[in-house]
N, C-alpha and C positions, 0 to 999 in steps of 0.2 A: 517388658518387651524390648528387644533390641531395635536399633535404628533401621537395620536392614529388613526386619520383620514389618516395621511400620511402612517402609517404602513399598514392600511387596504387597501389603494389604491395600495400600492406596492404589496400586496398579490394578488389583482385582476390583476395587470399587469403581475405578474409571471404566473398566470393561463392562461392568454391570450397568453403570449409568448410560453408557453408549447404547447397549442393547435395549434398555428401557426407552430411550429417546426414539429409537427406530420403530418400536412398536406403537408409541403414542403419537408420533409426529404425522402419521397419515401420509398425505401427499408430499410432505417434505422429506420423506425417507430417501428419495433419490439423491439428496445432497450428501448423505452419509453412507451410501451403499458400499462403495468399494474403496473410498479414500477417507474414511472417517478419521483414521489416526493421523492423516496428513494435514488436517485443518486445525486452525487455532480457534478455540471456543471464544465467543464474543465476550468483551469486557463490559458487561452491563449488570445491573442489579434487577432481577426479575421481580415483578409484583404478582405473586400467585393469587389465583382466585380462591383456592382451597388451601388450608394450612398444610405444611409439609412436615412430616415427622423427621426430626433432626437425627435421632440415633445417638449411640453412646459417644461418638466422637465430638459431639457438640458441647459436651460437659467437661472437656479437658480444662485444667487450670490455664489461665492466660499466659503465665510464664513458660509453662511446658509447651503450649501450642506455639508460642513465638519461637522457641528454640527449635522445635521440630521443623517448622516451615523454613526457618533461616538455614538450617543444615541441609534441607532438601534443595533449596535454591542455590546454595554454594556448591553442592556436589553434582547436580545435574545442569551442566552448562551448555550442552549442545543437543540438537535434535537427533534422533527421536527420544532420547532419554529425558529431555526437558519437558516432555508431556506429563511427567510426574508432578511438576510444579503446577500445571494446569489442573491436574487432578486434585491437588490441595485446595484450589479455589472452587472446586465443584462439590466439596463435601457438604458444606452448609454455609449459612450466612456469616457466622463468626470466623470460620476458616477463610472465607473469601476476603473479608475485611483485613485480616492479618496478612494474607498473601499479597493483596494490592498494596499494602503498606511497605512490605519488604521488597517486592519486585520493583526495580528502578526502570527508568526510561532507557531506550537504546543509547541516548547521548551519555548517560551516566554509567551503564553497565555493559554496553556493546553487545546486548543480546536482544532477541526478539521473542516475546512470550505470548502476549495477548493480541487480538486483532488491532487494537488501538495503537500498538507499536508500529504498525504499518503507516500510520498517519503522523508519527512523531519523528523529530529530526534524528539522524544517525549520529554515531560517535564523532568526536572532534579529532582524535589522534589517528585512528586507523579505520579504513573503510569497511563496511559490511559487504561481503562478497557473495554475489548471487549469479545465477545464469538463467537464460530465457530459452525455452524450446519452442520452435515454430512448427506448426502443422499446416502445410499448404492446402491440404484437402479440405479441412474444416475451417480454415482461416482463423485459427486460434493461436494464442501466444500465452504460454504458461511460465510464470516466474517462480523459480525454486531457490531455496536457501542452500548455499554450499559453493564450493570451488568449481567443481565440474560434475556432470551427471554420474551417479553411482551405477555399479554394474547390476545391482538387484532392482534398480528403478524404484527404490523406496525413499525418494527425496522428499523434502519438506516443501509442500506447495504453499506459496504465499499469496499470490494474486493470479488471476486469469483474465484474458481479454479476447474479444471476438471482433474481427474486422467486418464492418457492414458498409457496402458501397451504396451511395445514394447518387441521385442525378446531379446534385450540386457539390458533392464532396464525399468524404469518407468519415465514418464514425468508428471508434474503437470503444466498445462497452467493457468496462472493467468490473470484475466481480470477485468475491471471496472464494468462489468455487468454480470448477471447470465444466459444470453441466447445467448451469442456469444463468443466462445473461439477460433476463427480463429486468427492465428498469423498475417494474413494480414489485420486484422480489426483495426480500429482506437481506439478500446477499449483495445487492447492488452497491458499488463503492463510488463510481464516477464514470466519466467518459472523456474521450479526446475527439475533437471534431476539426476537420480540415476544410479549407476552401477548395474551389474547383481545381486550381492549379497545384495544390499540394504545397504551397509556399507558406501558408499561415495556419497555425493550429491554436485551438483554445482548449484548455484543460478545465473541466467542470468537476466539482466535488459534490457528493451527495449531502454533505453537511457544511454549514458555514464555518469559515476559519475561526480559530480560537480567539476570542476577544472581540469578534466582529458583531455589529448590530444589524439585524435583518428586520425590515418592516413587514408586518403581516396583518391581514384583516381577519384572521381566524378568531372565533369566539369560543371555541370548545376544543377539547383535546381528549385523547384516550390513551390508556396504558397498554402494555404488551399483554398478550394472552399467556397464560402460564405454560402452555405447551411449546411456545416459541423457543428455539435454540439459538437464535441470533437476533440482533436488534432490528426493528422495523424502521428502516431509514426513511426520511421524508422523500416523497415523490417530487423532488425539486433538484435543480442544479444551480450551483453557485460558481461564478467565474473565479478561478483560482490562479491561473497563469496563462501566458500566451507565448507561443514559439514561432519565430519568423526565420525563414531560410532566404538567403540573398539570391536574387535572380542571376543566372549566368548567361547574360545577353550575348557575349562574344564567344560562347561555347569553348572557353579555355579549359584545359585539363587541370584537374586539381580536386581536392576534397570539398565537400559542401561546407558552406559558412552559415552559421546559425546564431541567433540571439534568443535567450529565454528570459522573459520578464516575469519574475515571481511576485505577483501582486500581493500575496499574503505574507511575504518575508521582507522586512525592512533591511536596508543596506547596513544599518547599525548592528545587525545580527552577527556580522563578521568583523566588526570593530572590537577593540579590546574591551572586555566586560559586557559585550552585547549578548543578547539571547534571542533565539528564534521562537515564534509561537509554538506552544506544545499542548495539544488537546489531551485531556485526561480520560475522557470516556465518550462513547457514542451517545447521541441524544436519547433520552428515556421516554419521551412522549412524541406523538405525531399530531400535527395540526390537521383538522379535518380538511382544511383547504389544500393540504399537500397529499391527501389520500387518493389513490387511483380510483377511477370511476368503475362501476360494475362492468361496463363494456370492456374495459381494459383488462380486468381481472380474468375474464373468461377467454382471453386470447392465448394463442400459443406462446411459449416463453420467448421465441425469437420473432414472432409475428408483430409484436408491438414496438419494435425498435425504431421504426421510422415514423411513429406518430409524433404529434406535437403536444402531448398532454402534460409533459413536464415543463415547468416554468424555469427560465434562466434568469436568476435574480442577481443584481449587482450587490456588492458587499460594501458596507460603510464601516471603515475601520474606526478605532477609538480615537485616533488623531491622525493628522496628515503626516505621511512619511514617504521617503523616497524608496521605491521598491528595489530589491536586489536584481541585478541583470547578470546573466551568465553568457559567456561567449565561448566558442570552440577554440581550443589552444592551437595556435598556428603550427603546422608540421614543417619539417625541413625536407628539402629535396636531396635524395641520396644519389650521387652521381654513378656509383657502381651498380646499384640496383635499379636505377632509373625509375624511381617511384618516390612518393611522399611518405615520410616515416615519422612516427611518434613512439616515445618510450612508454609502452604499456606494462613494463616490468614483468613480462612473461605471461600476462593474462590474455593477450590477443595473439593468435598465431596465423591467421589467414587475412590476406589483404582484401579490403572491401571498402567501397565508397561509404558504407554505413558507419564505419569505425569513427569514433570521435572522443575527445576529452573536453570537458567543460571547466572553465575557471571563472572567477569573478571579474566582471568588467567594471573597474573603478577609476575614478579621477583622483588626482593628488589631493583635492580638497576633502576627500572622504576619510582621510587619515587612517588608511588601512596599511598594515605593514607589508613589506615586500614579500616576506615568506608566505603570508596569507594570500597574496595575489597570485603566487605561483602554485598554490596548493590545488590539486585536481579534485574538484567536488564530485564530479560524476564522469565515469569512463565506461564506454560501451564498445564491444568489438566481437568479431567472429572468430570462433575456434574450430568450427566444423560445419558440416552440412546441417543447416537449420538449427545450429546451437550457437548462442551468443552469451558472452559474459556481461554482467552489469555490476559495477562496484560504485557505491555511493557513500557519502559521509555528510556530516553537518554542513549546512543547515537544511539539506534536503531530507525528505522522508522517502520510504520505499515506494509509496504511491506516486509521489511527484516524480521520482527518478524513473519509475516504470512508464509513466505517461510520456515523459520526454523521449525515452528510448523507443516507444511505439511510433512516435512521429517519424523515426528514421526508416520504418518499414513501408511507409506509404510511397507511392510512385510520385516522382518529382521531375517531370520532363523539362520544366523551365529552369531547373537548378543544376543540371548535369550536362 
């Protein structure tokens, strides 16, 4: 059998697996109704209740299987063709183990494959380029992979967020899908919460940072149901980072000034030989203490966003370290254009107070090279009506970068 025939059969198997999941998922079918091919399947190892028949593909020699998956991974480098790599991981347990071994992190291969890639640091040399589409009517923000929106609107959806206004501030609920923003859902990723003035934001993650220790009083746990198609995340929030905008007391004209304290990333990550925390998988079990109550389960997907059922837990790192702090790059005043300007290298085309570039805020004692200090870690800007670009790189992940960009959409009367 030729290599093209194998890839074609894998695509057919992927379509068959998708249709089976829709028939067996029951109420979860709405997650995969119209955008099934746009979602990344979760990077977890399911624990089935009943044995699954592997089929003929499970008995391939390990050397042949390794060669097939490696050739597929090297040939399908961009979406939607990269869905074939996900199909390889969906064949059976042995295929999944080999695929996870071959597929590298975004920092190493500059590609996004599994959902856990959204929690892993981006590449060091070149940024991953994405764009955000805002829907004012539904107060939703969709993050897509790619340079600009495509004409056929078949873009790769990475993350989605919904803006929820509260009496004391604003919440942005972040999910893996665009039609379910319930914090008790298995697609919940995290949230962004602001204070009343919109000057301070806190980023919460649905899982603890990699290598962190969380104290819990739980005495029992449970595993995923075999029909689940995504991991059941703990119904809990962990403080990940904070974002602060400087007050503009004198009402002077100019861009917003912000500082982002990344509590989960040490300053040593951008030093020579340093590494940022890199999670390898979503949690496979849930503590009963973190499970939603029956009353919450019966509520509408959007109706439980303002309740206080989810705990916000502090994180204890493995050792004391100084967190990485990001600051916005200072723009220059253009006399002819009479406006503040930054070099976005063609990725931003519309002037907006929301546009920014973030670099590391370091002291001389941190021993960080000048080139690393000037490197733009995250840039965000407007290119059209309700369309914005987002380019991020190491040590930020897509989730962290998306949360920071969401803070720019909130109203800030005290900062402008």
